[in-house]
C-alpha positions as CSV (number, residue, x, y, z in Angstrom):
1,M,-168.0,94.3,112.4
2,K,-168.5,96.2,109.2
3,R,-171.6,98.3,108.7
4,W,-173.3,98.0,105.3
5,H,-174.8,101.0,103.6
6,V,-177.2,101.5,100.7
7,Y,-176.3,104.4,98.5
8,I,-177.6,106.3,95.5
9,L,-175.3,108.2,93.0
10,R,-176.3,110.8,90.5
11,C,-174.4,110.2,87.3
12,N,-173.1,112.9,84.8
13,D,-176.2,112.3,82.6
14,N,-178.5,112.8,85.6
15,S,-179.3,109.1,85.8
16,L,-179.3,107.4,89.2
17,Y,-177.3,104.3,90.3
18,T,-178.0,102.4,93.5
19,G,-175.5,100.1,95.3
20,I,-174.3,98.8,98.6
21,S,-170.9,99.0,100.3
22,T,-169.2,98.8,103.7
23,N,-167.2,102.0,102.8
24,V,-169.3,104.4,100.7
25,T,-166.6,107.0,100.5
26,E,-164.1,104.6,99.0
27,R,-166.7,103.1,96.8
28,V,-167.6,106.5,95.3
29,I,-163.8,107.1,94.7
30,K,-163.6,103.7,92.9
31,H,-166.7,104.6,90.8
32,N,-165.2,107.9,89.7
33,A,-161.8,106.2,88.9
34,G,-163.7,103.9,86.5
35,K,-163.2,100.9,88.7
36,G,-166.8,100.6,90.0
37,A,-169.8,99.1,88.3
38,A,-169.9,98.8,84.5
39,Y,-172.9,101.2,84.4
40,T,-171.1,104.0,86.2
41,R,-167.9,103.6,84.1
42,S,-169.9,105.0,81.1
43,H,-171.7,107.7,83.1
44,L,-168.9,109.5,84.9
45,P,-168.5,111.5,87.0
46,V,-170.8,110.4,89.8
47,T,-171.9,112.2,93.0
48,L,-173.2,110.7,96.2
49,V,-176.8,111.9,96.8
50,W,-178.1,109.6,99.5
51,T,-176.9,106.9,101.8
52,K,-178.3,105.0,104.7
53,P,-176.8,102.3,107.0
54,S,-178.3,98.8,107.2
55,K,-178.3,96.4,110.1
56,T,-177.1,93.5,108.0
57,P,-175.8,92.7,104.6
58,T,-179.1,91.0,103.8
59,A,-181.1,94.1,104.8
60,A,-178.8,96.2,102.6
61,R,-179.3,94.0,99.6
62,K,-183.0,93.9,100.0
63,R,-183.2,97.7,100.3
64,E,-181.0,98.1,97.2
65,A,-183.2,95.7,95.2
66,K,-186.3,97.6,96.3
67,I,-184.8,101.0,95.2
68,K,-183.6,99.5,91.9
69,S,-187.1,98.4,91.2
70,W,-188.4,101.9,91.4
71,S,-188.9,104.2,88.3
72,K,-186.7,107.2,87.9
73,E,-189.6,109.4,89.0
74,E,-190.1,107.4,92.2
75,K,-186.4,107.6,93.0
76,E,-186.4,111.4,92.4
77,N,-189.4,111.7,94.6
78,F,-187.7,109.7,97.3
79,L,-184.6,111.9,97.1
80,T,-186.6,115.1,97.6
81,R,-188.5,113.9,100.7
């Protein structure tokens, strides 16, 4: 059974990108190769700054959506906790 993870990347321009994957390491490599999300392709390179496993794909998607709804300031505060 694959384990889903929610992750946050810091982009070259200091913006933050949130996503989900069953293999975060490979996903970050794809992002940096320009084969990830459209957003990260124009904000390369990216660095993984946070990740957390989820029990189910649904839980991962819900957590991703919640984080994406936060402001940049809220995300930065979350990352410094």
